[in-house]
BATOR-48602 format. One line per 5 residues: number of its first residue (from 1); their letters; for each residue x, y, z of C-alpha. Coordinates in Angstrom, 2 decimals, padded with zeros to 5 digits. Layout:
<recs>
NUM	a	X/Y/Z | ...;
</recs>
This chain:
<recs>
1	mkcaf	049.04/045.93/056.11 | 051.50/046.83/053.36 | 049.98/046.81/049.86 | 051.66/046.61/046.45 | 050.49/046.84/042.86;
6	vsgas	052.32/044.90/040.14 | 051.33/045.03/036.47 | 052.04/042.19/034.07 | 052.21/039.70/036.94 | 050.86/036.44/035.52;
11	rgigr	054.30/035.23/034.42 | 057.93/036.19/033.98 | 059.43/039.16/035.77 | 056.11/040.34/037.22 | 055.50/036.94/038.76;
16	giata	058.97/036.95/040.31 | 058.41/040.41/041.78 | 054.99/039.50/043.15 | 056.38/036.37/044.81 | 059.17/038.34/046.48;
21	laang	056.71/040.92/047.78 | 054.30/038.25/049.02 | 057.12/036.50/050.88 | 057.72/039.81/052.67 | 054.13/040.23/053.78;
26	yalal	052.72/042.53/051.11 | 049.08/042.24/050.11 | 048.94/042.34/046.33 | 046.88/043.80/043.51 | 048.07/042.17/040.30;
31	tcekn	047.18/042.66/036.65 | 047.67/040.89/033.37 | 046.29/041.52/029.92 | 045.16/038.08/028.78 | 046.16/035.25/031.14;
36	idllh	043.55/035.96/033.79 | 042.99/032.30/034.72 | 046.72/031.85/035.19 | 046.83/035.02/037.28 | 043.96/033.88/039.49;
41	dfchs	045.70/030.54/040.08 | 048.86/032.43/040.97 | 046.97/034.66/043.40 | 045.47/031.62/045.09 | 048.88/029.98/045.45;
46	leqey	050.32/033.13/047.04 | 047.45/033.32/049.50 | 047.90/029.69/050.45 | 051.68/029.91/050.87 | 052.07/033.32/052.49;
51	gittc	048.70/034.03/054.11 | 048.26/037.35/052.32 | 045.33/038.99/050.53 | 045.55/039.16/046.75 | 043.36/040.38/043.91;
56	gyacd	043.91/039.73/040.21 | 042.56/041.84/037.37 | 042.56/041.67/033.58 | 043.72/045.09/032.38 | 045.24/046.51/029.22;
61	mgnpd	047.84/048.77/030.82 | 048.16/050.74/027.58 | 044.52/051.85/027.78 | 043.99/054.81/030.14 | 040.30/054.08/030.65;
66	avaat	041.02/050.45/031.50 | 043.71/051.45/034.00 | 041.43/053.99/035.68 | 038.58/051.47/035.94 | 040.88/048.78/037.31;
71	veeir	042.31/051.08/039.96 | 038.77/051.94/041.07 | 038.13/048.22/041.54 | 041.41/047.80/043.40 | 040.49/050.57/045.84;
76	ktfps	037.46/048.56/046.97 | 039.90/046.09/048.53 | 043.03/048.23/048.99 | 042.15/051.89/049.66 | 045.79/052.93/049.49;
81	mdvvv	048.92/051.55/047.84 | 052.39/051.56/049.39 | 054.29/050.26/046.37 | 053.56/050.51/042.64 | 055.62/048.34/040.29;
86	nnagi	055.16/049.16/036.61 | 056.26/045.96/034.93 | 053.90/045.39/031.98 | 055.75/045.56/028.69 | 055.87/044.26/025.13;
91	syvgl	058.62/044.09/022.55 | 059.12/044.01/018.80 | 062.18/042.46/017.19 | 062.71/043.45/013.59 | 063.78/046.22/011.26;
96	itdln	062.33/049.64/011.97 | 061.25/049.83/008.31 | 059.00/046.81/008.91 | 057.35/048.28/012.00 | 053.97/049.83/011.28;
101	vedwn	052.47/052.85/013.02 | 049.88/050.79/014.88 | 052.52/048.55/016.43 | 054.73/051.53/017.29 | 051.86/053.25/019.09;
106	rivsv	050.99/050.03/020.91 | 054.55/049.59/022.20 | 054.67/053.20/023.35 | 051.31/052.95/025.12 | 052.08/049.74/027.02;
111	nlssl	055.74/050.36/027.82 | 055.73/054.09/028.53 | 052.31/055.72/028.67 | 051.14/053.12/031.19 | 053.52/054.68/033.75;
116	fyttk	051.70/057.97/033.38 | 048.34/056.25/033.79 | 049.32/054.50/037.04 | 051.00/057.64/038.36 | 047.80/059.63/037.80;
121	aflpd	045.84/056.93/039.59 | 048.03/056.13/042.60 | 050.20/059.18/043.22 | 047.65/061.59/044.78 | 047.07/059.25/047.73;
126	mvhrk	050.81/058.73/048.16 | 051.32/062.50/048.23 | 048.54/062.85/050.78 | 050.18/060.23/053.03 | 053.70/061.50/052.24;
131	sgaii	054.82/057.94/051.69 | 055.19/055.48/048.84 | 057.52/053.85/046.36 | 057.25/053.57/042.58 | 059.50/051.09/040.77;
136	nissm	059.58/050.97/036.98 | 060.90/047.94/035.15 | 063.17/049.15/032.37 | 065.85/047.49/030.25 | 069.56/047.80/029.59;
141	wgnvg	068.52/048.63/026.02 | 066.98/051.80/027.40 | 070.53/052.76/028.41 | 072.37/051.94/025.18 | 069.82/050.92/022.53;
146	ascev	069.53/047.63/020.65 | 069.61/047.03/016.91 | 066.27/045.74/015.61 | 064.59/046.80/018.86 | 064.32/050.51/018.21;
151	aysat	060.77/050.97/019.52 | 061.45/048.90/022.64 | 064.72/050.73/023.31 | 063.08/054.12/022.80 | 060.29/053.37/025.26;
156	kggvn	062.70/052.06/027.88 | 064.88/055.13/027.44 | 061.70/057.09/028.08 | 061.03/055.03/031.20 | 064.46/055.98/032.51;
161	aytra	063.93/059.70/031.88 | 060.42/059.53/033.34 | 061.82/057.85/036.46 | 064.50/060.48/037.06 | 062.13/063.40/036.48;
166	lakev	059.28/062.06/038.61 | 061.69/061.22/041.43 | 062.74/064.87/041.68 | 059.13/066.03/041.60 | 057.81/063.80/044.37;
171	apsgi	060.84/063.47/046.68 | 059.64/066.40/048.84 | 056.50/064.33/049.49 | 058.51/061.39/050.82 | 057.97/059.23/047.72;
176	tvnai	060.78/057.35/046.00 | 060.90/056.55/042.29 | 063.49/054.18/040.82 | 063.88/051.88/037.83 | 065.51/048.51/037.25;
181	acgvi	067.19/048.25/033.85 | 067.06/044.52/033.33 | 069.59/042.63/031.25 | 068.79/039.28/029.69 | 066.18/037.75/031.97;
186	dtdmn	065.07/034.17/031.35 | 061.43/034.78/030.37 | 059.09/034.16/027.44 | 060.11/037.54/025.98 | 063.36/035.87/024.88;
191	ghlda	061.49/033.03/023.21 | 062.58/034.22/019.77 | 066.13/033.05/020.55 | 067.07/029.48/019.67 | 069.34/027.32/021.82;
196	tekae	072.49/028.30/019.93 | 071.71/032.00/020.16 | 071.03/031.68/023.88 | 074.32/029.87/024.45 | 076.27/032.49/022.52;
201	lmeei	074.57/035.30/024.40 | 075.21/033.65/027.74 | 078.93/033.52/026.96 | 078.94/037.31/026.72 | 077.54/037.73/030.24;
206	pmgrf	080.33/037.84/032.84 | 078.21/036.01/035.42 | 077.75/033.19/032.91 | 073.98/032.97/033.10 | 070.77/034.77/032.31;
211	gtped	069.05/036.65/035.08 | 065.89/035.19/036.59 | 062.58/036.72/037.64 | 063.65/035.93/041.20 | 066.75/038.11/040.73;
216	vgqcv	064.52/041.02/039.76 | 062.25/040.36/042.73 | 065.21/040.54/045.08 | 066.32/043.80/043.48 | 062.87/045.26/044.12;
221	lgils	063.16/044.31/047.79 | 066.59/045.91/047.93 | 065.21/049.17/046.58 | 062.38/049.11/049.10 | 064.86/048.60/051.94;
226	spylt	066.68/051.82/050.97 | 064.40/054.79/051.72 | 067.02/057.39/050.67 | 067.45/055.82/047.22 | 065.53/057.67/044.53;
231	gqiit	065.88/058.76/040.91 | 068.18/055.83/040.12 | 068.32/053.50/037.13 | 069.75/050.28/038.56 | 071.21/048.07/035.85;
236	ldggy	070.66/044.39/036.65 | 072.52/042.57/033.87 | 075.13/040.27/035.40 | 077.88/042.63/034.24 | 076.90/042.41/030.56;
241	l	077.23/046.13/029.77;
</recs>
């Protein structure tokens, strides 16, 4: 039985990734921070549709103790993990001068430090088995930066560097590490945009539409089908950049 972990899976990109993995026979351990009832309903629907085993957990991915405790619970059902998808993330849109230290630290902990926490938890078993795949969900703004999203851009740039460095470290153990730098994906994270702003933004995207969580899910499957692919930041933006 193939097993995958996906953080931030109750909605949006994480939900799209989990659905793609379930459709391909993966048993799933999924987390969310707050929407645990929604996550449990999602788990049930995946079990009914695809006949897989799922477990859902409430976990603050920016809290190392919470991550460690959650992984211990996960191991009771899934002793080993074949795929780890670090998707949980938060954003802040506004001037850097209006961002306080608490919010900065929170963005860093959820978007970047969480990768370290899951690596510490899942990697030793992968190294022991000489097999595994880690996929980090990044952003195109981690490649080029976005005005009024300095903290978010900085953390996603860190995700990219983390991905490249870890890939080199664990490749001799047969483990791949890649990232998907998402463009504008149609999720709640873009809820601050009004209809006019969305239309104007869409006109700038050569493919003429926003990406979908399903697009990201298919990209994850593509990465998993390529065992020689590692250390790559795959930009999924419809040609925007």
